[in-house]
C-alpha positions as CSV (number, residue, x, y, z in Angstrom):
1,M,-0.3,0.2,0.5
2,S,1.2,3.2,-0.7
3,H,1.7,6.0,1.9
4,D,1.5,10.2,1.9
5,T,4.8,10.7,2.1
6,S,6.7,13.4,-0.6
7,S,9.8,12.1,-2.4
8,A,11.4,14.3,0.3
9,G,9.8,12.1,3.3
10,I,8.2,14.6,4.8
11,V,4.1,15.8,5.2
12,P,4.7,19.7,6.4
13,G,3.6,19.6,9.9
14,F,1.9,16.1,10.1
15,L,4.5,13.5,9.4
16,V,8.2,12.1,8.6
17,S,9.5,9.4,7.2
18,T,11.6,6.8,9.2
19,Q,14.6,7.6,6.3
20,W,13.9,11.7,6.5
21,L,14.6,10.8,10.2
22,S,17.8,9.5,9.6
23,E,19.1,11.3,7.6
24,N,18.0,14.9,9.4
25,L,18.9,13.7,12.4
26,H,22.0,15.9,13.0
27,R,19.7,19.5,12.0
28,P,20.7,21.7,14.7
29,E,17.1,22.4,15.2
30,L,15.7,19.3,15.4
31,R,14.1,18.5,19.1
32,L,13.0,14.9,19.1
33,F,10.8,13.7,21.5
34,D,9.7,9.5,22.8
35,C,6.4,10.1,24.4
36,S,6.0,6.7,25.2
37,A,3.1,6.4,27.8
38,T,1.1,3.6,29.2
39,M,-2.3,3.5,30.8
40,V,-1.8,0.7,33.4
41,V,-4.6,-0.6,36.6
42,D,-4.3,1.2,39.5
43,P,-5.8,-0.6,42.6
44,V,-6.6,2.7,44.5
45,I,-7.2,5.4,41.3
46,K,-8.1,2.6,39.1
47,Q,-6.3,4.1,36.5
48,R,-3.1,5.5,35.9
49,V,-0.6,7.2,32.8
50,Q,2.6,5.1,33.6
51,P,5.5,7.0,31.6
52,E,8.1,4.8,29.9
53,R,10.9,5.5,30.9
54,A,13.3,2.8,31.8
55,A,12.0,1.8,28.2
56,F,13.6,5.0,26.7
57,E,17.1,4.6,28.7
58,A,16.9,1.0,27.4
59,G,17.0,2.1,24.0
60,H,15.9,4.9,21.8
61,I,16.2,7.1,18.7
62,P,19.8,9.0,19.1
63,G,19.1,12.9,20.0
64,A,16.1,11.6,21.4
65,R,14.3,12.9,24.9
66,F,12.2,11.8,26.7
67,I,8.4,13.5,27.9
68,D,6.9,12.4,30.8
69,I,3.4,13.6,28.9
70,D,1.6,13.4,32.3
71,A,4.2,14.9,34.6
72,Q,4.9,17.4,32.2
73,L,2.3,18.0,29.4
74,S,-1.2,18.3,31.7
75,D,-2.8,20.4,33.5
76,R,-2.3,19.2,37.0
77,H,-4.0,21.2,38.5
78,H,-7.3,19.8,36.8
79,R,-9.9,17.6,38.2
80,F,-9.1,15.6,35.4
81,H,-6.5,13.6,34.4
82,L,-4.2,14.9,31.3
83,M,-6.0,18.0,30.5
84,L,-4.3,21.0,28.2
85,P,-2.6,22.8,29.9
86,P,-3.1,27.0,29.9
87,P,-1.1,29.3,28.0
88,A,1.5,30.3,30.9
89,A,1.8,26.8,31.9
90,F,2.1,25.4,28.2
91,K,4.9,27.9,27.1
92,A,7.1,27.0,30.5
93,A,6.6,23.3,29.9
94,V,7.8,23.3,25.9
95,E,10.5,26.0,26.8
96,A,12.0,24.1,29.3
97,L,12.5,21.3,27.3
98,G,13.9,22.9,24.9
99,I,11.1,24.4,22.1
100,G,11.4,27.4,20.9
101,N,9.1,29.5,18.4
102,D,11.9,28.0,15.5
103,S,12.6,24.9,16.3
104,L,11.5,21.4,14.0
105,V,9.9,18.8,16.4
106,V,9.8,15.2,15.8
107,I,7.4,12.9,18.4
108,Y,7.1,9.1,18.2
109,S,6.3,6.2,20.8
110,T,7.4,3.1,21.4
111,G,3.6,1.8,22.1
112,S,0.6,3.4,20.8
113,I,1.7,6.5,18.7
114,W,-1.8,8.6,19.9
115,W,0.7,9.6,22.4
116,A,2.6,11.2,20.0
117,T,-0.9,12.7,17.9
118,R,-1.2,14.6,21.5
119,V,1.3,16.0,22.0
120,W,1.3,17.3,18.5
121,W,-2.2,18.1,19.0
122,M,-0.5,20.2,22.0
123,L,1.6,22.2,20.2
124,R,-1.0,22.5,17.4
125,T,-3.6,24.0,19.2
126,Y,-1.1,26.6,20.5
127,G,-0.4,27.8,17.6
128,F,2.8,26.0,16.4
129,T,2.9,24.2,13.0
130,N,6.3,22.9,12.5
131,A,5.6,19.4,15.2
132,H,5.6,16.0,13.0
133,V,4.5,12.3,14.7
134,L,7.1,10.0,13.6
135,D,5.2,7.6,10.6
136,G,5.3,4.2,12.2
137,G,7.0,4.9,15.0
138,W,9.8,3.5,17.0
139,S,8.9,-0.3,16.0
140,R,9.6,0.7,12.5
141,W,12.4,2.3,13.3
142,I,13.5,-1.1,15.1
143,A,12.3,-2.9,13.0
144,E,14.3,-1.1,9.4
145,G,17.7,-2.1,11.8
146,R,18.1,2.2,12.5
147,A,20.7,3.6,15.4
148,V,20.3,3.1,19.2
149,E,21.1,4.9,21.5
150,V,21.0,3.7,25.8
151,G,21.0,6.1,28.5
152,A,18.7,8.9,30.0
153,G,18.7,11.3,26.9
154,A,20.6,14.6,26.4
155,D,19.7,17.2,28.3
156,P,17.5,20.0,26.6
157,E,20.0,22.6,24.4
158,N,20.2,26.1,25.7
159,A,16.4,25.2,26.9
160,A,17.9,28.6,29.7
161,G,17.6,31.0,26.7
162,V,14.4,29.5,24.4
163,E,11.7,31.5,23.8
164,F,8.1,29.9,22.8
165,T,5.5,32.4,22.1
166,P,2.0,30.1,22.6
167,A,-1.1,31.6,19.8
168,P,-4.2,32.6,21.6
169,I,-5.4,28.8,21.5
170,Q,-7.0,27.7,17.9
171,P,-10.3,25.6,17.5
172,Y,-9.4,22.6,18.5
173,V,-11.1,21.6,22.1
174,A,-14.2,21.3,22.4
175,Q,-15.9,21.3,25.8
176,R,-18.4,19.5,27.7
177,E,-21.3,22.0,26.3
178,D,-20.4,21.6,22.5
179,V,-20.8,17.8,23.2
180,E,-24.4,18.5,24.8
181,R,-25.3,20.8,22.1
182,V,-24.8,17.8,19.9
183,V,-26.8,15.8,21.6
184,N,-29.7,17.6,21.8
185,G,-29.9,17.7,18.3
186,D,-27.2,19.9,16.2
187,G,-27.1,17.9,13.4
188,A,-23.8,19.6,11.4
189,T,-21.8,17.9,13.9
190,R,-21.1,14.1,14.3
191,L,-19.0,12.6,17.4
192,I,-16.1,10.0,16.2
193,N,-15.6,7.4,19.4
194,A,-12.3,6.4,18.8
195,L,-12.1,3.6,21.5
196,R,-11.9,-0.4,20.4
197,P,-15.5,-2.1,19.3
198,A,-16.2,-3.6,22.6
199,Q,-15.6,-0.4,24.5
200,Y,-18.0,2.0,22.5
201,S,-20.6,-0.8,22.5
202,G,-20.5,-1.2,26.2
203,E,-18.9,-4.8,26.1
204,E,-15.7,-4.2,28.0
205,L,-16.4,-2.2,31.2
206,P,-14.4,0.8,31.3
207,R,-11.9,1.8,34.6
208,K,-13.8,4.5,35.5
209,G,-16.7,6.2,34.6
210,R,-20.6,4.3,32.8
211,A,-19.9,1.4,30.0
212,G,-20.7,2.4,26.5
213,H,-20.8,6.0,24.9
214,I,-22.1,9.7,24.1
215,P,-25.5,9.2,22.0
216,G,-25.4,9.3,18.4
217,S,-22.0,9.0,18.3
218,L,-19.9,6.8,15.0
219,N,-17.6,4.3,16.2
220,I,-13.6,5.3,13.8
221,P,-11.0,3.1,16.7
222,A,-8.3,5.0,16.7
223,A,-6.2,2.3,15.2
224,S,-8.3,1.6,11.9
225,L,-6.5,4.6,10.7
226,L,-3.1,2.7,10.9
227,D,-1.9,0.3,8.4
228,A,-2.0,-3.1,10.5
229,D,1.3,-4.1,9.9
230,S,3.9,-1.6,9.9
231,G,2.2,0.4,11.9
232,R,2.1,3.4,9.7
233,F,-0.7,5.4,8.6
234,L,-3.0,4.8,6.0
235,D,-2.6,6.9,3.5
236,D,-5.1,10.0,2.3
237,D,-7.6,7.9,-0.4
238,T,-7.9,4.9,2.2
239,L,-8.6,7.4,4.9
240,R,-11.4,9.9,4.1
241,A,-12.4,6.8,2.0
242,R,-12.9,4.8,5.6
243,F,-14.3,9.0,7.0
244,A,-16.8,9.2,4.2
245,A,-18.1,4.8,5.0
246,A,-18.2,6.0,8.4
247,G,-20.6,9.2,7.2
248,V,-17.7,11.8,8.2
249,D,-17.2,13.2,4.8
250,D,-15.6,17.4,4.0
251,E,-18.4,19.5,5.1
252,T,-18.9,17.1,7.5
253,S,-18.1,19.0,11.7
254,V,-16.4,16.4,13.8
255,I,-16.0,16.1,17.3
256,A,-13.3,13.9,18.8
257,Y,-13.4,11.8,21.8
258,C,-12.2,8.7,23.9
259,G,-11.7,7.6,27.5
260,G,-9.3,10.4,28.3
261,G,-7.9,12.5,25.1
262,V,-5.3,9.9,24.0
263,S,-6.2,8.3,21.3
264,A,-9.1,10.3,19.8
265,S,-6.4,12.7,19.0
266,L,-5.3,10.5,16.2
267,V,-8.8,10.6,14.6
268,V,-7.9,14.7,15.0
269,F,-4.6,14.2,13.3
270,A,-5.4,12.0,10.5
271,L,-8.8,14.6,9.6
272,M,-6.4,17.4,9.9
273,K,-4.1,16.4,8.0
274,L,-6.6,15.7,4.9
275,A,-7.4,19.3,5.8
276,H,-10.7,18.0,7.5
277,P,-11.9,22.4,7.9
278,D,-13.6,21.7,11.4
279,V,-12.7,19.1,13.6
280,R,-11.9,18.9,17.7
281,L,-11.2,16.9,20.4
282,Y,-13.8,16.8,23.5
283,D,-10.4,16.8,25.9
284,A,-11.9,15.2,28.6
285,S,-14.2,12.9,27.0
286,L,-15.8,10.3,28.8
287,G,-13.5,10.4,31.7
288,E,-15.8,13.8,32.2
289,W,-18.5,12.8,30.7
290,G,-18.9,9.0,31.6
291,S,-18.3,10.2,35.4
292,A,-21.8,12.8,35.2
293,P,-24.7,10.1,35.7
294,E,-26.6,13.2,34.9
295,L,-25.5,13.6,31.1
296,P,-27.2,10.0,29.0
297,M,-25.0,7.0,27.7
298,Q,-25.7,4.7,25.3
299,I,-25.2,0.9,25.2
300,E,-25.4,-1.3,21.7
301,V,-25.1,-5.0,23.6
302,T,-27.7,-7.3,23.3
303,A,-29.3,-10.0,25.3
304,G,-28.2,-13.4,24.8
């Protein structure tokens, strides 16, 4: 299957190929990050984000640094987990990582690529358009036998002198009231649930909140937008056809959600890569909606 990468191996503002990255690791403006994490079940708080720092130190792409997405790039004062930080906090966080206005950012993860698209979405929401996701991620890099570095990773270069200027927040974030308007009859907007079918239907119980999905949602699992063998994004024609088959065309306004705003970021990334005119991420997702008993949930499980 062909993939939507240019002959130079870069889709500006969206994807870079492993070949392109390998040939550009020397660039002084490059800021390369591994943001791998795992959602784990905790007996006390039910669910927590486990940063995969140990795996990073055991092997990473040369020159990469590690991002603890929960500790470094989430709003630590919000009552919901993994929320987009406010402007001042986000500015301080990315500057501490060495990201400035003139940086070229590439993000990857060792497992689910949606951790990388989550960081990409946060940067894009604050107006930074020179961030890219590594197509195929760490697993493709390793499969191709490319160079590996071990250890804690380099400290951010010249972080003290870096200037990141967040733009006014872009219209890529949906709030609870936006979703409520859709549920209550805004026929111009479609809700996309990015979870696995068993989670969407309610057959699989969530770690927290209530089973099922927000009424009227379409189910487009995030993983279905990737090639199962290579882990790379499907080409644009296939992506467009997949969305169209689910009822999302170029004129449809979209709000994507999942359990905590991570896997749905991959849906947002894919639609924005297709130049979709109106796509937002419900940042609090089912962490908020599913824990509010006054809000409706729909279950598809049949008896038998």
